[in-house]
C-alpha distance (Angstrom), angle and dihedral (degrees) to the residues before:
residue distance angle dihedral
X1 . . .
X2 3.77 . .
X3 3.76 125.6 .
X4 3.78 105.2 -104.6
X5 3.77 131.6 170.2
X6 3.82 96.4 -89.1
X7 3.79 118.3 -137.5
X8 3.76 135.6 -169.8
X9 3.80 90.6 -118.5
X10 3.78 110.7 26.8
X11 3.79 95.8 42.2
X12 3.78 86.2 60.4
X13 3.80 91.5 47.3
X14 3.75 88.6 65.4
X15 3.78 87.0 70.3
X16 4.57 59.5 59.6
X17 13.30 88.8 20.4
X18 17.19 167.9 -66.7
X19 3.41 159.2 112.4
X20 3.77 90.3 17.0
X21 3.76 129.5 101.4
X22 3.76 118.1 -128.6
X23 3.76 117.1 -119.7
X24 3.76 114.4 -110.4
X25 3.81 107.1 -85.5
X26 3.76 113.9 -111.6
X27 3.77 114.3 -137.9
X28 3.79 113.9 -104.8
X29 3.75 119.5 -107.6
X30 3.80 112.0 -81.4
X31 3.78 114.3 -97.8
X32 3.76 111.2 -80.9
X33 3.81 117.3 -111.9
X34 3.78 116.4 -76.6
X35 3.77 115.8 -90.5
X36 3.78 90.3 -113.5
X37 3.81 87.9 68.9
X38 3.78 94.9 74.8
X39 3.82 112.5 -177.9
X40 3.81 112.4 -106.6
X41 3.80 92.0 -116.1
X42 3.82 89.7 55.0
X43 3.80 94.8 52.4
X44 3.82 114.7 114.8
X45 3.76 117.6 -105.7
X46 3.76 145.5 111.1
X47 3.81 91.4 -71.2
X48 3.82 94.4 50.2
X49 3.82 111.2 141.9
X50 3.80 122.5 -169.2
X51 3.80 92.4 -150.4
X52 3.81 94.1 46.6
X53 3.82 91.6 47.5
X54 3.80 90.4 50.0
X55 3.80 92.4 51.1
X56 3.80 90.5 47.0
X57 3.79 91.6 56.8
X58 3.80 92.6 44.6
X59 3.81 88.4 52.6
X60 3.82 89.4 61.9
X61 3.80 87.6 75.0
X62 3.83 110.1 86.0
X63 3.83 114.7 -125.1
X64 3.82 92.1 -116.8
X65 3.80 91.7 52.5
X66 3.79 90.9 47.6
X67 3.82 92.1 50.3
X68 3.82 91.1 49.2
X69 3.81 92.2 48.6
X70 3.81 92.6 48.1
X71 3.81 91.7 49.7
X72 3.80 92.3 48.3
X73 3.79 95.1 48.8
X74 3.81 95.7 42.1
X75 3.80 89.0 51.1
X76 3.79 86.3 58.2
X77 3.80 89.6 64.3
X78 3.81 89.3 65.2
X79 3.79 92.3 43.5
X80 3.80 89.7 60.2
X81 3.80 87.2 59.1
X82 3.81 94.9 42.6
X83 3.81 92.2 48.0
X84 3.79 89.1 54.4
X85 3.81 95.0 44.6
X86 3.80 94.8 46.9
X87 3.81 93.2 46.6
X88 3.81 89.9 48.2
X89 3.81 92.4 48.4
X90 3.80 91.2 51.0
X91 3.81 91.4 50.9
X92 3.81 91.6 50.1
X93 3.80 90.8 47.2
X94 3.81 92.1 53.5
X95 3.81 90.9 48.9
X96 3.80 103.0 41.5
X97 3.81 96.0 41.6
X98 3.79 91.7 49.2
X99 3.81 93.1 -121.3
X100 3.78 93.1 128.8
X101 3.82 92.3 53.6
X102 3.81 90.9 48.1
X103 3.81 91.7 51.6
X104 3.81 88.6 53.9
X105 3.81 91.1 48.6
X106 3.78 90.5 50.9
X107 3.81 90.3 52.6
X108 3.82 90.6 49.1
X109 3.80 91.2 53.6
X110 3.80 90.6 54.8
X111 3.82 99.1 48.4
X112 3.78 139.9 4.6
X113 3.82 94.8 -147.5
X114 3.80 110.2 104.4
X115 3.81 94.9 -148.2
X116 3.81 91.3 52.1
X117 3.80 90.6 45.4
X118 3.79 89.8 57.1
X119 3.82 90.9 49.3
X120 3.81 91.9 50.2
X121 3.79 91.5 46.8
X122 3.80 89.4 50.0
X123 3.81 93.5 52.7
X124 3.81 90.0 52.9
X125 3.78 91.3 45.6
X126 3.81 93.7 51.1
X127 3.79 93.2 48.5
X128 3.79 96.3 46.3
X129 3.81 97.2 44.0
X130 3.79 90.7 47.7
X131 3.80 91.9 52.4
X132 3.79 91.6 48.1
X133 3.80 92.8 48.7
X134 3.81 95.8 39.8
X135 3.83 97.8 102.4
X136 3.80 91.6 57.3
X137 3.81 92.4 39.5
X138 3.81 91.2 52.7
X139 3.81 93.1 46.2
X140 3.78 93.2 47.5
X141 3.80 99.2 39.1
X142 3.81 102.7 35.5
X143 3.80 119.3 8.8
X144 3.80 96.3 41.3
X145 3.82 92.2 45.4
X146 3.82 90.0 52.9
X147 3.77 92.0 46.0
X148 3.81 90.1 59.5
X149 3.80 94.8 40.2
X150 3.81 95.6 -113.3
X151 3.81 101.3 116.4
X152 3.80 126.4 73.3
X153 3.82 96.0 -177.3
X154 3.77 130.7 107.6
X155 3.79 115.8 -130.9
X156 3.80 90.3 -105.7
X157 3.80 93.0 52.8
X158 3.80 90.4 47.4
X159 3.80 90.9 51.2
X160 3.80 88.8 50.5
X161 3.80 91.5 55.9
X162 3.80 90.0 45.8
X163 3.80 89.9 53.1
X164 3.79 90.8 51.0
X165 3.79 91.0 50.0
X166 3.79 90.6 48.3
X167 3.82 91.7 52.6
X168 3.81 92.1 48.1
X169 3.80 89.8 49.1
X170 3.80 91.6 48.0
X171 3.80 93.1 50.4
X172 3.80 105.1 36.5
X173 3.78 94.0 29.9
X174 3.79 90.3 51.0
X175 3.78 91.8 53.4
X176 3.81 90.9 48.1
X177 3.81 95.4 46.8
X178 3.81 93.0 44.7
X179 3.81 89.4 52.2
X180 3.80 91.8 50.0
X181 3.80 93.7 49.0
X182 3.81 89.8 48.7
X183 3.81 87.5 56.2
X184 3.81 90.6 49.4
X185 3.82 91.8 51.5
X186 3.80 96.6 47.1
X187 3.81 100.5 37.0
X188 3.76 100.9 43.1
X189 3.81 96.6 168.7
X190 3.81 102.7 36.2
X191 3.82 100.5 29.5
X192 3.80 92.3 117.1
X193 3.80 92.5 59.0
X194 3.81 96.0 44.7
X195 3.79 89.8 42.5
X196 3.79 88.5 58.8
X197 3.81 90.4 50.2
X198 3.81 91.4 49.3
X199 3.82 91.0 49.4
X200 3.80 91.1 54.1
X201 3.81 90.0 50.5
X202 3.81 89.1 51.1
X203 3.81 90.1 52.2
X204 3.82 92.1 51.2
X205 3.81 90.8 49.3
X206 3.80 89.5 50.3
X207 3.81 91.4 52.8
X208 3.80 90.1 47.6
X209 3.80 98.8 49.5
X210 3.81 98.9 32.1
X211 3.83 101.3 88.4
X212 3.80 95.7 43.6
X213 3.80 105.1 32.9
X214 3.82 110.2 19.0
X215 3.80 105.7 36.9
X216 3.85 93.8 55.5
X217 3.81 89.3 59.7
X218 3.80 89.2 71.2
X219 3.81 104.4 22.0
X220 3.78 135.3 25.7
X221 3.80 113.0 -119.8
X222 3.78 120.2 -154.3
X223 3.77 135.6 166.2
X224 3.77 116.8 -87.0
X225 3.78 102.2 -119.6
X226 3.81 99.3 -176.6
X227 3.83 104.5 102.3
X228 3.80 91.1 -163.5
X229 3.79 87.2 69.9
X230 3.79 103.6 25.6
X231 3.83 98.5 46.2
X232 3.84 96.3 60.8
X233 3.82 90.4 44.2
X234 3.81 93.4 51.0
X235 3.79 90.3 44.9
X236 3.80 89.0 52.7
X237 3.80 89.8 48.4
X238 3.81 93.1 50.9
X239 3.79 91.3 47.1
X240 3.81 89.4 54.5
X241 3.79 97.8 44.3
X242 3.81 98.0 -108.6
X243 3.84 110.2 151.6
X244 3.81 101.7 -137.1
X245 3.80 130.6 122.9
X246 3.79 102.2 -174.2
X247 3.79 139.6 40.3
X248 3.80 118.6 -138.1
X249 3.78 132.4 -155.7
X250 3.80 129.7 -160.1
X251 3.80 130.6 -155.0
X252 3.80 97.0 -116.7
X253 3.81 91.0 147.8
X254 3.80 89.5 80.8
X255 3.81 87.0 69.3
X256 3.80 108.6 25.2
X257 3.79 145.0 -2.3
X258 3.80 93.1 -130.6
X259 3.79 117.6 122.3
X260 3.79 121.3 -130.8
X261 3.80 146.0 148.0
X262 3.78 137.0 -177.8
X263 3.77 146.7 -173.2
X264 3.80 102.1 -139.2
X265 3.78 141.8 171.3
X266 3.77 126.2 23.9
X267 3.80 139.5 -122.4
X268 3.82 108.1 9.7
X269 3.82 94.7 -4.6
X270 3.82 97.4 57.6
X271 3.82 109.8 134.3
X272 3.79 139.3 171.4
X273 3.80 108.0 -145.1
X274 3.81 132.0 -177.8
X275 3.76 123.8 -174.0
X276 3.78 116.1 -128.1
X277 3.81 92.6 -115.0
X278 3.80 89.6 65.7
X279 3.79 90.2 48.1
X280 3.82 93.8 48.3
X281 3.79 99.4 40.2
X282 3.79 104.9 28.0
X283 3.80 124.9 83.3
X284 3.83 115.8 -128.8
X285 3.81 91.4 -103.4
X286 3.79 90.2 52.7
X287 3.81 92.4 49.6
X288 3.81 91.0 50.1
X289 3.81 91.1 50.1
X290 3.81 92.2 49.6
X291 3.80 91.7 48.3
X292 3.80 90.6 48.0
X293 3.79 87.6 56.4
X294 3.81 93.1 48.9
X295 3.79 91.8 47.5
X296 3.79 88.1 51.3
X297 3.79 88.8 65.6
X298 3.80 89.3 57.6
X299 3.80 97.9 42.2
X300 3.80 92.8 45.9
X301 3.84 90.9 51.2
X302 3.76 93.3 -122.4
X303 3.81 94.7 159.2
X304 3.85 93.5 56.5
X305 3.81 89.4 44.1
X306 3.78 91.0 49.5
X307 3.80 90.6 49.8
X308 3.81 89.7 50.9
X309 3.79 89.8 51.3
X310 3.80 90.1 47.6
X311 3.80 90.6 54.9
X312 3.80 87.9 65.6
X313 3.81 93.7 42.2
X314 3.80 96.9 45.8
X315 3.79 96.5 43.2
X316 3.81 88.5 49.8
X317 3.79 90.6 49.2
X318 3.81 93.7 49.6
X319 3.80 90.7 47.4
X320 3.80 88.0 53.2
X321 3.81 89.7 47.9
X322 3.79 91.5 52.2
X323 3.79 92.1 54.6
X324 3.81 99.8 39.0
X325 3.81 96.2 44.2
X326 3.80 91.8 51.5
X327 3.81 91.7 47.5
X328 3.82 94.7 45.5
X329 3.81 93.6 46.8
X330 3.79 91.5 52.7
X331 3.78 89.2 53.1
X332 3.82 105.7 35.6
X333 3.81 107.0 5.8
X334 3.82 95.5 104.0
X335 3.82 93.1 47.5
X336 3.82 91.3 49.5
X337 3.81 93.7 45.8
X338 3.81 93.3 -119.6
X339 3.80 114.8 144.6
X340 3.78 103.8 -165.2
X341 3.79 143.8 -34.7
X342 3.85 91.0 -74.6
X343 3.82 92.1 58.1
X344 3.85 110.8 108.7
X345 3.81 87.8 -141.3
X346 3.79 87.4 74.2
X347 3.82 91.0 70.0
X348 3.84 96.1 96.6
X349 3.80 88.9 54.3
X350 3.80 91.2 49.7
X351 3.81 89.9 48.5
X352 3.81 90.4 50.0
X353 3.80 91.4 53.1
X354 3.80 93.2 45.2
X355 3.79 91.5 47.7
X356 3.80 91.3 53.8
X357 3.82 91.1 45.4
X358 3.80 94.3 53.3
X359 3.81 93.4 39.7
X360 3.81 91.1 57.1
X361 3.80 90.2 42.4
X362 3.83 93.8 52.2
X363 3.85 96.3 107.0
X364 3.81 91.0 47.1
X365 3.81 93.5 49.9
X366 3.80 91.5 44.3
X367 3.79 91.5 50.4
X368 3.80 93.2 50.7
X369 3.80 92.9 48.8
X370 3.81 92.7 41.9
X371 3.80 89.7 53.5
X372 3.79 90.9 53.7
X373 3.80 90.5 47.4
X374 3.80 89.9 51.1
X375 3.80 90.3 52.4
X376 3.80 90.7 48.9
X377 3.82 89.5 49.4
X378 3.79 92.0 55.5
X379 3.79 92.0 44.9
X380 3.80 93.4 46.1
X381 3.80 95.3 52.3
X382 3.79 92.1 47.2
X383 3.83 93.9 45.3
X384 3.81 97.0 45.2
X385 3.82 96.1 33.7
X386 3.79 87.7 -143.9
X387 3.82 107.8 124.1
X388 3.80 91.8 154.8
X389 3.78 90.5 49.2
X390 3.78 89.0 51.3
X391 3.82 91.4 49.2
X392 3.80 90.0 51.4
X393 3.81 90.8 50.3
X394 3.80 88.9 53.9
X395 3.81 89.1 53.6
X396 3.80 90.7 52.2
X397 3.80 91.2 48.8
X398 3.78 86.9 49.5
X399 3.80 88.3 73.0
X400 3.81 86.7 84.7
X401 3.81 104.4 12.4
X402 3.78 123.8 73.2
X403 3.80 105.8 -112.9
X404 3.80 101.5 -155.1
X405 3.82 113.0 31.9
X406 3.77 126.1 166.6
X407 3.82 115.5 -98.6
X408 3.82 89.7 -106.4
X409 3.82 91.8 52.2
X410 3.78 91.5 50.0
X411 3.80 92.2 49.1
X412 3.80 95.1 48.5
X413 3.79 104.6 36.0
X414 3.81 111.8 18.3
X415 3.79 121.0 92.7
X416 3.84 88.2 176.7
X417 3.79 128.7 43.9
X418 3.80 112.7 -91.6
X419 3.78 118.9 -96.5
X420 3.80 92.0 -110.8
X421 3.80 92.4 53.9
X422 3.80 92.5 45.9
X423 3.79 92.8 51.7
X424 3.81 92.0 44.5
X425 3.81 91.8 53.3
X426 3.80 91.7 47.0
X427 3.80 90.1 52.0
X428 3.81 90.4 46.8
X429 3.82 88.3 56.2
X430 3.80 89.9 47.8
X431 3.79 91.0 51.2
X432 3.81 90.1 57.3
X433 3.82 94.2 45.1
X434 3.79 104.3 41.4
X435 3.79 91.0 133.5
X436 3.82 87.5 74.8
X437 3.80 92.1 63.6
X438 3.76 130.0 65.7
X439 3.80 113.3 -118.2
X440 3.80 115.8 -111.9
X441 3.82 118.2 -93.7
X442 3.78 112.1 -78.5
X443 3.80 94.4 16.7
X444 3.76 115.1 144.6
X445 3.74 123.4 -136.7
X446 3.79 127.9 9.2
X447 3.81 125.7 -77.0
């Protein structure tokens, strides 16, 4: 998670990324063996063991690659803390030094329209908080990624993507924040409730426009023309009632060597998208397993369920905001130069409260998302009938995710099931469906 200028609207949508020399990039781990090379212990047969098959797949990961992955992921635990502390420190700096109040005054000198004042304040806020957080952003998003061999970008290309993200945040975030402050001004007693409603609407709009309007800002989507890959995916989509007619690919390799795919949007913006790393490095069985997982999110209505969960989270957060902002203003409002809860200068305080709220809630949010990912795993293996492809995908993801965490680690820090658990469940499915797979040459008896 990178330190970004948090906002009342766009930070919720995510539940919808000098002077230093980069470390020499380490080459990424070599592509894992093709799915067709199933480890002997994972071959179907009378002696098939779920535990032995799981260990056989885990053994495909070289010790050096496993050590690098563990170090990378465990370092992320500390970054969660540092992201929170740095963002909190920036908010306190803006409040106690009076910078937030001066940014509001500057906006008021330029225009007398309250909506425009909020937009102008927001642009200043985004620029200043980004500059203050830049050292951590650069370490986390560029230098650290190169150190572990996960980034393919030059520093200039990375800065270009950062600039694009900053402009999107300034524009869309400004519209969202201005809308929320308008609600606060006009609905002085119930602003917290209607603010929660508006935030949910913003999230839905983000989901709707993301695949068509936001993703192309950073990557170029194009139709996947190879029928050897697209035909099985579209067949799987039709079999599972997903209304798509094309498969898209994006050029993610210009930024990273991570593999990913998604089924995103809804209504007329529904899209199946693979990044080119998955296409280049994944065997067909692996791609089908990954797409089965992504389709599981759609079929199992995970977006509506997530939105329902967010209703509880966001309403709770706005209720907390209502109480804490009123209390803090009574105590420090005059010293900070903040007039009332409708003053844009209060934004750093709101961000501080929201940051603390979501930091404390991290295990709860992770558990909810991890549960949905587990459900999509089960659905994807059953729909694609590719347990070995799914196991191989888990190995690839293990290049930057610790494969075998402790139960406490997984509960606190994992928003996906661990690689070990994902492989074990895939092998458990295979154990119960061995009739779908041909026995290995020379095997005696029938599965």
